[in-house]
NUPAVO-55698 format. One record per atom (N, C-alpha, C): residue in one letter; residue number from 0; x, y, z; atom name. Coordinates in nm, 3 decimals, padded with zeros to 5 digits. Layout:
REM NUPAVO-55698
type,seq,px,py,pz,atom
A,NUM,X,Y,Z,CA
...
END
This chain:
REM NUPAVO-55698
type,seq,px,py,pz,atom
M,0,-01.130,02.421,01.511,N
M,0,-01.103,02.404,01.652,CA
M,0,-00.991,02.301,01.669,C
V,1,-00.888,02.340,01.742,N
V,1,-00.777,02.249,01.772,CA
V,1,-00.803,02.189,01.908,C
K,2,-00.801,02.056,01.914,N
K,2,-00.826,01.986,02.041,CA
K,2,-00.694,01.945,02.102,C
I,3,-00.675,01.983,02.229,N
I,3,-00.551,01.957,02.301,CA
I,3,-00.583,01.877,02.426,C
L,4,-00.498,01.781,02.457,N
L,4,-00.516,01.699,02.576,CA
L,4,-00.401,01.727,02.673,C
A,5,-00.435,01.771,02.794,N
A,5,-00.336,01.795,02.899,CA
A,5,-00.345,01.680,02.999,C
A,6,-00.229,01.639,03.051,N
A,6,-00.230,01.527,03.146,CA
A,6,-00.129,01.550,03.257,C
C,7,-00.167,01.509,03.378,N
C,7,-00.077,01.511,03.493,CA
C,7,-00.107,01.389,03.578,C
G,8,-00.035,01.373,03.685,N
G,8,-00.048,01.254,03.770,CA
G,8,-00.188,01.233,03.824,C
A,9,-00.249,01.337,03.877,N
A,9,-00.382,01.323,03.938,CA
A,9,-00.494,01.371,03.848,C
G,10,-00.462,01.445,03.743,N
G,10,-00.564,01.496,03.653,CA
G,10,-00.652,01.603,03.715,C
V,11,-00.605,01.661,03.824,N
V,11,-00.687,01.757,03.897,CA
V,11,-00.627,01.897,03.896,C
N,12,-00.505,01.912,03.941,N
N,12,-00.450,02.044,03.961,CA
N,12,-00.365,02.092,03.844,C
S,13,-00.250,02.031,03.824,N
S,13,-00.156,02.080,03.723,CA
S,13,-00.215,02.078,03.583,C
S,14,-00.282,01.970,03.545,N
S,14,-00.338,01.963,03.411,CA
S,14,-00.447,02.068,03.390,C
H,15,-00.520,02.102,03.495,N
H,15,-00.622,02.206,03.482,CA
H,15,-00.559,02.345,03.475,C
Q,16,-00.448,02.366,03.543,N
Q,16,-00.376,02.492,03.529,CA
Q,16,-00.321,02.506,03.388,C
I,17,-00.267,02.398,03.333,N
I,17,-00.218,02.399,03.195,CA
I,17,-00.334,02.426,03.100,C
K,18,-00.446,02.360,03.123,N
K,18,-00.566,02.380,03.039,CA
K,18,-00.604,02.527,03.034,C
E,19,-00.620,02.589,03.149,N
E,19,-00.662,02.729,03.154,CA
E,19,-00.559,02.820,03.088,C
A,20,-00.433,02.798,03.116,N
A,20,-00.327,02.884,03.060,CA
A,20,-00.319,02.870,02.908,C
V,21,-00.326,02.748,02.858,N
V,21,-00.318,02.725,02.713,CA
V,21,-00.439,02.784,02.643,C
E,22,-00.558,02.759,02.696,N
E,22,-00.678,02.815,02.632,CA
E,22,-00.672,02.967,02.627,C
T,23,-00.632,03.028,02.737,N
T,23,-00.625,03.175,02.742,CA
T,23,-00.520,03.229,02.646,C
E,24,-00.399,03.175,02.653,N
E,24,-00.290,03.226,02.570,CA
E,24,-00.315,03.203,02.421,C
M,25,-00.362,03.086,02.385,N
M,25,-00.384,03.058,02.242,CA
M,25,-00.501,03.140,02.187,C
R,26,-00.602,03.162,02.268,N
R,26,-00.712,03.249,02.223,CA
R,26,-00.664,03.393,02.208,C
N,27,-00.576,03.437,02.299,N
N,27,-00.518,03.571,02.287,CA
N,27,-00.434,03.584,02.159,C
R,28,-00.382,03.473,02.113,N
R,28,-00.301,03.472,01.990,CA
R,28,-00.388,03.449,01.866,C
G,29,-00.518,03.434,01.888,N
G,29,-00.610,03.423,01.775,CA
G,29,-00.645,03.283,01.731,C
Y,30,-00.621,03.183,01.815,N
Y,30,-00.650,03.044,01.779,CA
Y,30,-00.769,02.992,01.859,C
Q,31,-00.848,02.908,01.794,N
Q,31,-00.959,02.842,01.863,CA
Q,31,-00.908,02.707,01.912,C
V,32,-00.899,02.694,02.044,N
V,32,-00.852,02.569,02.102,CA
V,32,-00.948,02.524,02.212,C
E,33,-00.950,02.395,02.232,N
E,33,-01.025,02.336,02.342,CA
E,33,-00.930,02.237,02.409,C
V,34,-00.912,02.252,02.539,N
V,34,-00.819,02.166,02.612,CA
V,34,-00.896,02.085,02.715,C
D,35,-00.870,01.955,02.717,N
D,35,-00.926,01.867,02.820,CA
D,35,-00.812,01.821,02.910,C
A,36,-00.842,01.798,03.036,N
A,36,-00.743,01.756,03.135,CA
A,36,-00.777,01.616,03.187,C
V,37,-00.674,01.530,03.193,N
V,37,-00.695,01.393,03.240,CA
V,37,-00.577,01.347,03.325,C
M,38,-00.596,01.232,03.388,N
M,38,-00.488,01.166,03.461,CA
M,38,-00.404,01.085,03.363,C
V,39,-00.273,01.085,03.381,N
V,39,-00.185,01.008,03.293,CA
V,39,-00.227,00.862,03.288,C
K,40,-00.266,00.806,03.400,N
K,40,-00.303,00.664,03.406,CA
K,40,-00.427,00.632,03.322,C
D,41,-00.506,00.734,03.290,N
D,41,-00.628,00.712,03.211,CA
D,41,-00.607,00.725,03.061,C
L,42,-00.484,00.755,03.019,N
L,42,-00.457,00.771,02.877,CA
L,42,-00.463,00.638,02.804,C
T,43,-00.528,00.639,02.690,N
T,43,-00.533,00.523,02.600,CA
T,43,-00.508,00.572,02.458,C
A,44,-00.469,00.481,02.371,N
A,44,-00.450,00.518,02.231,CA
A,44,-00.580,00.568,02.171,C
D,45,-00.692,00.506,02.209,N
D,45,-00.822,00.549,02.158,CA
D,45,-00.854,00.692,02.201,C
L,46,-00.833,00.722,02.328,N
L,46,-00.857,00.858,02.378,CA
L,46,-00.767,00.958,02.305,C
M,47,-00.640,00.925,02.294,N
M,47,-00.543,01.014,02.232,CA
M,47,-00.578,01.043,02.086,C
S,48,-00.640,00.948,02.019,N
S,48,-00.673,00.965,01.877,CA
S,48,-00.776,01.075,01.852,C
K,49,-00.841,01.120,01.957,N
K,49,-00.944,01.224,01.945,CA
K,49,-00.887,01.365,01.957,C
Y,50,-00.754,01.376,01.972,N
Y,50,-00.691,01.506,01.995,CA
Y,50,-00.586,01.536,01.889,C
D,51,-00.555,01.665,01.877,N
D,51,-00.455,01.711,01.781,CA
D,51,-00.317,01.727,01.843,C
I,52,-00.313,01.760,01.973,N
I,52,-00.187,01.786,02.044,CA
I,52,-00.198,01.730,02.185,C
F,53,-00.086,01.678,02.235,N
F,53,-00.079,01.626,02.372,CA
F,53,00.017,01.714,02.451,C
T,54,-00.029,01.765,02.566,N
T,54,00.055,01.851,02.651,CA
T,54,00.066,01.793,02.792,C
P,55,00.156,01.698,02.810,N
P,55,00.176,01.644,02.945,CA
P,55,00.256,01.740,03.031,C
I,56,00.246,01.724,03.161,N
I,56,00.324,01.806,03.252,CA
I,56,00.473,01.772,03.239,C
A,57,00.501,01.646,03.207,N
A,57,00.639,01.600,03.188,CA
A,57,00.636,01.479,03.097,C
K,58,00.752,01.442,03.046,N
K,58,00.760,01.325,02.959,CA
K,58,00.716,01.202,03.038,C
S,59,00.625,01.128,02.979,N
S,59,00.569,01.010,03.047,CA
S,59,00.569,00.891,02.953,C
D,60,00.594,00.773,03.008,N
D,60,00.580,00.650,02.931,CA
D,60,00.435,00.606,02.946,C
V,61,00.358,00.623,02.840,N
V,61,00.216,00.591,02.849,CA
V,61,00.185,00.448,02.806,C
G,62,00.287,00.376,02.758,N
G,62,00.268,00.236,02.724,CA
G,62,00.223,00.211,02.581,C
F,63,00.212,00.316,02.501,N
F,63,00.176,00.300,02.360,CA
F,63,00.238,00.416,02.283,C
E,64,00.240,00.402,02.151,N
E,64,00.299,00.507,02.067,CA
E,64,00.202,00.624,02.054,C
I,65,00.253,00.743,02.077,N
I,65,00.172,00.864,02.064,CA
I,65,00.189,00.915,01.922,C
N,66,00.078,00.926,01.851,N
N,66,00.081,00.963,01.709,CA
N,66,00.041,01.107,01.681,C
I,67,00.041,01.190,01.784,N
I,67,00.012,01.332,01.766,CA
I,67,00.129,01.411,01.825,C
P,68,00.143,01.536,01.787,N
P,68,00.253,01.617,01.843,CA
P,68,00.243,01.627,01.995,C
V,69,00.360,01.621,02.060,N
V,69,00.369,01.632,02.206,CA
V,69,00.446,01.758,02.241,C
V,70,00.387,01.841,02.325,N
V,70,00.453,01.962,02.375,CA
V,70,00.451,01.955,02.527,C
E,71,00.568,01.933,02.587,N
E,71,00.574,01.926,02.733,CA
E,71,00.541,02.063,02.791,C
A,72,00.441,02.067,02.878,N
A,72,00.386,02.194,02.925,CA
A,72,00.418,02.227,03.070,C
G,73,00.501,02.148,03.136,N
G,73,00.534,02.173,03.276,CA
G,73,00.579,02.314,03.307,C
P,74,00.663,02.377,03.222,N
P,74,00.709,02.513,03.254,CA
P,74,00.597,02.617,03.265,C
I,75,00.481,02.588,03.208,N
I,75,00.368,02.681,03.221,CA
I,75,00.331,02.699,03.367,C
L,76,00.350,02.595,03.448,N
L,76,00.309,02.600,03.588,CA
L,76,00.390,02.700,03.671,C
Y,77,00.511,02.732,03.624,N
Y,77,00.594,02.828,03.699,CA
Y,77,00.545,02.971,03.684,C
R,78,00.463,02.994,03.582,N
R,78,00.406,03.127,03.556,CA
R,78,00.513,03.234,03.539,C
I,79,00.627,03.193,03.490,N
I,79,00.736,03.286,03.461,CA
I,79,00.742,03.297,03.309,C
P,80,00.717,03.416,03.255,N
P,80,00.711,03.430,03.109,CA
P,80,00.832,03.374,03.035,C
A,81,00.950,03.388,03.092,N
A,81,01.070,03.337,03.025,CA
A,81,01.068,03.185,03.013,C
M,82,00.994,03.119,03.101,N
M,82,00.985,02.973,03.097,CA
M,82,00.860,02.926,03.020,C
S,83,00.749,02.995,03.040,N
S,83,00.625,02.952,02.973,CA
S,83,00.618,03.001,02.829,C
G,84,00.680,03.113,02.800,N
G,84,00.676,03.169,02.664,CA
G,84,00.718,03.070,02.557,C
P,85,00.832,03.002,02.575,N
P,85,00.874,02.905,02.474,CA
P,85,00.775,02.789,02.454,C
V,86,00.705,02.750,02.560,N
V,86,00.604,02.644,02.548,CA
V,86,00.487,02.694,02.463,C
F,87,00.441,02.815,02.491,N
F,87,00.332,02.872,02.412,CA
F,87,00.374,02.891,02.267,C
D,88,00.498,02.933,02.245,N
D,88,00.549,02.950,02.108,CA
D,88,00.552,02.816,02.034,C
E,89,00.595,02.711,02.104,N
E,89,00.599,02.579,02.042,CA
E,89,00.458,02.530,02.010,C
L,90,00.364,02.554,02.102,N
L,90,00.225,02.517,02.075,CA
L,90,00.172,02.591,01.953,C
E,91,00.200,02.720,01.946,N
E,91,00.154,02.799,01.831,CA
E,91,00.213,02.744,01.701,C
S,92,00.340,02.707,01.704,N
S,92,00.405,02.650,01.586,CA
S,92,00.336,02.520,01.543,C
V,93,00.305,02.435,01.638,N
V,93,00.238,02.309,01.608,CA
V,93,00.098,02.336,01.554,C
I,94,00.027,02.429,01.613,N
I,94,-00.109,02.463,01.565,CA
I,94,-00.103,02.512,01.421,C
K,95,-00.006,02.595,01.389,N
K,95,00.008,02.644,01.251,CA
K,95,00.030,02.529,01.154,C
K,96,00.108,02.430,01.193,N
K,96,00.135,02.314,01.107,CA
K,96,00.009,02.230,01.089,C
I,97,-00.073,02.220,01.193,N
I,97,-00.196,02.142,01.186,CA
I,97,-00.295,02.208,01.092,C
K,98,-00.303,02.339,01.100,N
K,98,-00.399,02.413,01.017,CA
K,98,-00.349,02.411,00.876,C
END
């Protein structure tokens, strides 16, 4: 199981849309993933250490070094395959490297 952390400003809307889209797409591609959604302000190094991949809505200064792969997932929200496809492809590439 690959654990992914999604984050947005409020931790309510965008990160949950990213969560649902990533879980669905990666499962359709044959990967077991679990995505949690949080507010950017709630990120800590300890929390981040429990995940394999970080998918923020946009590049954010979280105040500490992120030691896991980061895949910016904002384009997923547009629901346009030409924009979201490359994000899913990058996630798949990172998952393959982790496995």
